[in-house]
C-alpha positions, 0 to 999 in steps of 0.5 A, spaced: 500 500 500 502 506 498 501 511 502 501 520 501 502 525 507 499 532 504 501 537 507 496 543 507 498 551 507 496 554 514 503 560 515 507 561 519 502 556 524 505 550 521 509 550 527 502 545 529 505 540 524 511 538 526 506 535 533 503 532 528 509 528 525 512 527 531 505 523 534 505 519 527 513 517 527 511 514 534 506 510 531 510 507 525 507 510 520 511 511 514 510 515 507 512 513 500 511 520 498 510 527 501 507 532 499 508 540 500 503 547 499 504 554 502 506 553 509 506 546 509 513 547 504 516 548 510 514 541 513 514 537 507 522 541 506 524 539 513 523 531 512 525 531 506 531 534 507 531 528 512 530 532 518 527 527 524 520 529 527 524 530 534 529 535 531 523 538 527 520 539 534 527 542 537 527 546 530 521 550 530 525 553 538 529 557 534 526 561 529 524 568 530 517 569 526 519 575 525 524 573 519 518 570 516 518 576 512 524 582 510 523 589 508 523 591 500 529 596 498 526 603 501 524 606 495 519 600 493 516 604 500 515 611 497 511 609 492 506 609 495 500 603 498 498 603 491 503 602 487 507 597 493 510 590 490 508 588 497 509 589 504 516 585 504 520 579 501 522 572 501 529 573 503 528 572 511 525 566 509 531 564 505 536 566 509 534 564 516 528 560 517 530 555 512 536 554 514 534 554 522 529 549 520 534 545 517 531 545 509 537 544 504 534 544 497 541 540 495 540 535 500 532 534 497 535 533 490 540 528 492 536 524 496 531 525 491 535 522 487 537 515 491 533 509 489 527 506 493 527 514 496 520 518 498 518 521 493 516 529 494 513 535 491 511 542 492 507 545 489 507 553 486 503 557 482 505 561 476 502 567 474 503 567 467 499 561 466 495 561 472 497 554 473 499 550 479 505 545 479 507 540 483 514 541 483 518 534 484 524 534 489 529 532 484 528 539 480 526 543 486 530 549 489 530 554 494 527 560 491 521 556 488 520 553 495 520 560 498 515 562 491 510 557 494 511 561 500 510 568 497 503 570 499 500 575 495 501 583 499 504 580 504 511 578 501 513 579 493 513 573 487 519 570 484 520 573 478 525 567 473 526 566 466 520 571 464 516 568 469 512 570 476 511 564 481 508 565 488 503 562 493 499 556 491 493 558 496 489 561 492 488 555 486 488 550 492 493 549 499 492 541 499 494 537 492 489 530 494 490 530 487 497 529 486 497 524 491 493 520 488 496 521 480 502 517 484 498 512 486 496 513 494 492 508 496 492 512 503 492 519 503 494 523 510 491 530 510 493 534 515 489 540 515 490 547 519 486 552 515 480 554 519 473 551 518 467 554 520 460 557 519 463 563 522 464 570 517 467 575 521 468 582 520 474 586 518 479 585 512 484 581 516 478 576 517 475 577 510 482 575 507 483 569 511 475 567 509 477 568 502 483 563 503 478 557 507 474 558 501 479 558 496 483 551 500 476 547 501 472 549 494 479 546 491 479 539 496 472 538 494 473 538 488 479 534 487 474 530 491 469 530 486 474 528 480 476 522 484 470 519 485 468 521 478 473 517 475 472 511 480 478 512 484 478 509 490 483 511 496 482 511 504 482 518 507 485 520 514 484 527 515 489 530 523 485 537 523 485 542 530 478 542 533 478 549 533 481 553 528 489 555 530 490 562 533 492 566 526 499 568 524 498 575 528 498 572 534 505 567 533 508 574 529 506 579 536 508 573 541 502 571 543 502 565 542 509 560 540 512 555 536 512 550 542 505 551 544 503 550 537 507 543 537 503 541 543 497 542 540 499 539 533 500 533 538 495 533 541 490 533 535 494 528 532 493 523 537 487 524 539 486 522 531 490 516 532 486 514 538 478 514 535 480 512 527 478 507 523 481 502 517 477 506 514 478 512 514 473 519 514 468 521 509 470 524 502 467 530 503 467 538 508 465 534 514 472 531 514 476 537 516 470 541 519 471 545 526 468 549 531 468 555 534 471 555 541 467 557 547 468 564 549 474 564 555 483 564 555 488 562 553 495 562 558 502 558 558 503 555 566 511 554 566 512 550 573 520 548 575 523 543 579 527 538 580 526 530 578 531 524 580 536 529 580 535 532 574 532 539 573 524 537 571 519 542 567 513 542 565 510 547 560 502 547 559 498 551 555 491 551 558 484 554 555 479 556 560 472 557 558 469 563 561 462 558 564 465 552 566 458 549 562 460 551 555 466 546 555 472 542 558 478 546 559 483 543 554 491 542 556 496 540 552 503 542 552 511 538 554 514 535 559 521 535 559 528 531 564 535 530 561 531 522 561 527 523 556 528 529 553 521 533 551 515 529 552 509 532 549 503 531 554 496 527 549 489 527 552 490 533 557 485 535 562 483 539 568 481 536 574 478 540 580 477 536 587 476 541 593 482 545 594 485 541 589 487 542 581 490 538 578 492 537 570 492 530 567 495 528 561 499 521 558 506 521 555 510 516 551 516 514 555 521 509 552 516 507 547 511 506 552 505 510 556 505 514 562 500 518 566 502 524 569 499 529 575 501 535 576 497 538 583 495 545 586 492 546 592 489 552 592 487 556 599 483 562 600 490 565 604 488 572 605 494 579 603 500 579 599 502 570 599 495 569 596 499 567 590 505 563 593 499 556 595 498 557 587 505 557 584 507 551 588 505 544 585 507 537 585 509 532 579 507 524 578 510 521 573 513 514 571 513 512 580 517 519 580 515 524 585 517 533 585 515 538 587 514 544 582 514 550 583 513 558 579 518 562 579 516 570 579 519 570 572 513 565 570 508 569 573 510 574 569 510 569 563 504 567 565 500 573 565 503 576 559 502 570 555 494 571 557 490 572 549 482 571 548 479 565 544 473 564 542 472 572 542 471 577 536 473 584 536 475 589 541 470 589 546 469 582 546 476 580 547 477 585 552 471 583 556 474 576 556 482 578 558 478 582 564 474 576 567 481 573 568 484 579 572 478 580 575 477 572 578 484 571 578 487 564 576 486 562 583 478 563 582 479 561 574 481 555 577 476 553 582 471 554 578 472 547 574 
């Protein structure tokens, strides 16, 4: 059976895909063909360059998201907004992002030419013909890969030999058709473009909606063509339950690569646990998501000593404002010299009396271990109100450790505070104000 990994676009948020790929690799899934479109080119480029899933996750931590755009010559900006070629160009992607992620076009071509190599393809639109080209890994180069991520308005296209190359997103954002053409019997689609009924106001949200419509339209067309031709295949789709944070939140530091990777690992694990051999339906439901309940997201970092070595828990928690709306979400990782960075799966938040516990599973030494991190929240008045909140007890793999939150980590928690499920300045401010008014202690105790 031939298996294809189809990596959809999603801008800088495709750091999420590294967590997905790590989970798939832990299950021993191997792919005979890897295809990348738009931001998915980064994930495809790393895999086809020989970067391991574990290293992919580590390398994303070193990326400066501001390198995804670099400035044009000053003269271009002096032309005024109506004649501006774009906001920036792809030089930062070529000179900084690709090297940091371990993407090397010469390595990709050399590996693709080896006997028995994994097939690779990268989708780039040639504007003159208005045609998407699935460029083979044996002929791809860094300039064309960067062009495939150069979203109009934001980055200038590649002009080469009288042709203009740019992001394929307005034609397609995932090339299932290419996977089928290359003989795939099983397609794993890794999808991080939003797909909800929500329609938002404002130019940014509606620009994103246009991408969503284009992406889904092309995907459904691929399904329809395959059905008309009688082309049978099994489809598996890994996607978030709720739309991922948009690129501006990543760019402004409201979310980071590690958080996105943790979300990707969670989402892949959730699919792997519920999947069937028949896969999912080849219709719009396969990528459907729901809007999250209004609430807040924050990063909670605790540190301590486990079995004589430093241990760190970094958890990303989403708390709905109303506990009746949906359960809190928990993602993140546990880091220790013995097992490196182990991402959380099946994360949840439990409350019993004054105890608030983060529970999850981590994969250690090829098996699963339960993780529990418990805080005891007491209503002590006075200036020591944070003291109990900053202490916790970790249990993992039969080991126990005391953890604490430093003042710097507490400040980081507050700095990471971001509304979710809220649109517009008033609603977003209200979600944060609710957290600030009730405080970390009281919001957790409500669950």
